[in-house]
C-alpha positions as CSV (number, residue, x, y, z in Angstrom):
1,M,-6.8,100.8,21.9
2,Q,-9.4,98.4,22.0
3,S,-10.4,99.1,18.0
4,I,-6.9,98.8,17.2
5,K,-6.5,95.4,19.1
6,N,-9.8,94.2,17.8
7,Y,-7.7,94.8,14.2
8,V,-5.4,92.9,15.4
9,R,-7.3,89.5,16.5
10,D,-9.4,89.9,13.6
11,N,-6.8,90.4,10.7
12,F,-3.5,88.2,10.6
13,S,-1.6,85.1,9.6
14,L,0.6,82.8,10.5
15,L,3.8,84.4,11.1
16,F,6.5,81.8,9.6
17,Q,7.0,79.6,6.4
18,H,6.2,75.9,7.8
19,Q,6.6,72.6,6.8
20,P,3.8,71.0,5.0
21,N,0.8,70.0,6.8
22,N,3.2,71.0,10.5
23,T,2.5,74.7,11.4
24,L,5.1,74.2,14.3
25,K,7.9,73.1,11.9
26,S,9.3,76.5,10.8
27,I,11.4,76.7,8.2
28,F,14.2,79.2,7.2
29,D,18.1,79.4,5.7
30,N,21.2,81.1,6.4
31,K,19.5,84.8,5.4
32,G,16.5,84.3,7.6
33,F,12.8,82.9,8.2
34,Y,10.6,83.2,5.2
35,F,6.8,84.5,6.0
36,S,4.2,82.3,5.5
37,V,2.6,82.7,2.2
38,D,-0.5,84.8,3.7
39,A,2.0,86.9,5.9
40,Q,3.9,87.7,2.5
41,N,1.0,88.8,0.4
42,I,-0.1,91.2,3.1
43,Y,3.2,92.5,3.9
44,S,3.9,93.3,0.1
45,Q,1.3,95.7,0.3
46,I,2.2,97.8,3.3
47,K,5.9,97.4,3.9
48,N,6.8,100.9,1.9
49,Q,4.1,102.8,4.0
50,P,4.4,103.5,7.8
51,H,2.7,100.8,9.8
52,L,2.4,98.8,12.9
53,Y,2.6,95.6,13.8
54,V,1.7,92.9,16.3
55,A,3.2,89.5,16.4
56,W,2.2,86.3,19.1
57,T,0.8,83.6,20.4
58,N,-2.1,82.5,21.8
59,N,-1.4,81.6,25.0
60,E,-3.0,82.6,28.1
61,N,0.2,84.7,28.4
62,G,0.6,85.9,25.2
63,N,4.1,86.6,24.3
64,Y,3.3,89.6,21.8
65,Y,5.9,91.9,20.1
66,V,4.7,95.3,19.3
67,G,6.6,97.3,16.8
68,K,6.2,100.3,14.3
69,S,8.1,101.0,10.8
70,F,8.1,104.4,8.3
71,Q,11.0,103.2,6.5
72,S,10.8,102.2,3.1
73,G,10.7,98.4,2.8
74,G,9.7,97.8,6.7
75,R,11.7,95.8,9.1
76,W,10.8,92.2,8.6
77,K,13.4,91.8,5.8
78,R,15.7,88.4,5.5
79,Q,19.2,90.4,6.4
80,H,21.0,91.0,9.2
81,A,19.8,93.4,11.9
82,Y,16.1,92.6,11.3
83,H,13.8,90.4,12.3
84,L,13.5,87.9,10.1
85,G,17.0,87.5,9.6
86,T,18.1,87.9,13.3
87,L,16.2,85.1,14.0
88,A,17.8,83.0,11.9
89,H,21.7,84.3,13.1
90,H,20.9,83.6,16.6
91,L,20.0,80.1,16.0
92,L,22.8,79.6,13.7
93,N,25.0,81.1,16.3
94,T,26.4,83.7,13.3
95,I,24.8,86.9,14.9
96,R,26.9,90.1,14.0
97,Y,27.5,92.8,16.9
98,D,24.9,95.2,15.1
99,D,22.2,92.7,15.0
100,Q,19.1,93.4,17.2
101,N,19.0,90.9,20.2
102,H,15.8,88.6,19.9
103,A,17.2,85.6,21.8
104,H,14.1,85.9,24.0
105,W,11.9,85.8,21.0
106,I,13.4,82.4,20.6
107,E,13.3,81.4,24.2
108,N,9.9,82.1,24.1
109,W,8.1,80.9,20.4
110,M,11.0,77.9,19.5
111,N,12.5,75.1,20.9
112,I,16.0,75.6,20.2
113,D,16.9,71.7,21.1
114,S,15.0,70.5,17.7
115,L,17.0,72.9,15.0
116,A,18.0,70.3,12.6
117,N,19.8,71.0,8.9
118,I,16.9,69.6,6.7
119,D,19.1,69.9,3.2
120,N,22.1,71.8,3.0
121,N,21.5,75.4,3.7
122,L,17.3,74.9,5.0
123,F,17.1,74.4,8.1
124,S,13.7,73.9,10.6
125,V,13.0,74.5,14.4
126,D,10.1,73.2,16.3
127,L,7.9,76.3,17.6
128,K,5.8,76.2,20.9
129,E,3.2,77.0,19.2
130,E,1.6,78.9,16.2
131,I,2.6,82.5,15.9
132,Y,0.7,84.9,14.5
133,I,1.1,88.5,13.0
134,S,-1.0,91.4,11.7
135,F,0.2,94.5,10.0
136,I,-1.8,97.4,10.9
137,P,-2.1,100.1,8.7
138,F,-1.8,103.6,9.3
139,S,-5.3,104.6,8.7
140,I,-6.9,102.0,11.5
141,Y,-4.9,104.3,13.8
142,S,-4.1,107.7,12.7
143,N,-6.9,110.0,11.9
144,Q,-4.7,112.2,9.6
145,E,-3.9,111.8,6.1
146,L,-0.8,110.1,5.6
147,N,0.1,112.6,2.6
148,T,-0.7,115.5,4.4
149,L,2.0,114.8,6.9
150,E,5.8,115.6,7.3
151,K,8.0,112.1,8.3
152,T,8.7,113.8,11.9
153,E,4.8,113.7,12.2
154,I,4.8,110.4,10.9
155,R,6.9,109.1,13.5
156,K,5.5,110.7,16.4
157,I,2.0,109.2,15.4
158,N,4.1,105.7,15.2
159,T,6.1,106.0,18.3
160,N,2.7,107.5,20.4
161,I,0.7,104.9,19.3
162,E,2.8,101.8,19.3
163,S,3.6,103.2,23.0
164,Q,0.2,102.9,24.1
165,L,-0.5,99.8,22.4
166,I,2.2,98.3,24.6
167,Q,0.9,100.2,27.5
168,S,-2.7,98.6,26.6
169,Y,-1.4,95.2,26.5
170,S,0.9,95.1,29.5
171,E,-2.6,96.5,31.5
172,D,-4.2,92.9,30.3
173,N,-0.8,91.3,31.9
174,I,0.4,90.1,28.5
175,I,4.0,89.0,28.1
176,L,5.7,91.5,25.8
177,L,8.3,90.4,24.0
178,N,9.8,93.8,23.3
179,V,9.9,95.2,26.9
180,Q,12.3,94.4,29.2
181,N,10.9,92.1,32.3
182,N,7.5,93.1,30.8
183,R,7.8,96.6,32.5
184,T,5.3,99.4,31.2
185,I,6.6,101.6,29.2
186,T,5.1,105.3,29.3
187,P,3.7,107.1,26.1
188,H,5.7,110.1,24.8
């Protein structure tokens, strides 16, 4: 796990697009948040391949989110039920019944009182601190060739490594935003 955690710390970018010269003022519209240019460039190369991702802040407690994807287009889409879209819908109170609940991300990462309408359909919100993301290619955490595996095998590897990574961060006393009350999850 340490090699994966090292990869995360060595290969990251700011998560959100922000106002010029202010990395703590993130911008979004009614469809969702925008990736930073660096995050978008990295994500466009990996989004159609199985991967893991870790989003985090640099504070002492962490506020980490660990996730997995094995679907075409990935999970960071600017639409309902996905991370970039759901965050905006929470802030704009346009959340649907089938969206993921990311209110705890907002609570830990953003100052909701700073929500502002910048221009027509463009909004901003202050971040409590810079938020980073790292996309981890399948080859970094699997010793197997992707093209030799069935979908069920890929899902099993992703789920297992995601659980191990969550467990490892939990043992480091990191606050995990995808784990209810920061409880540990036992790998499958």
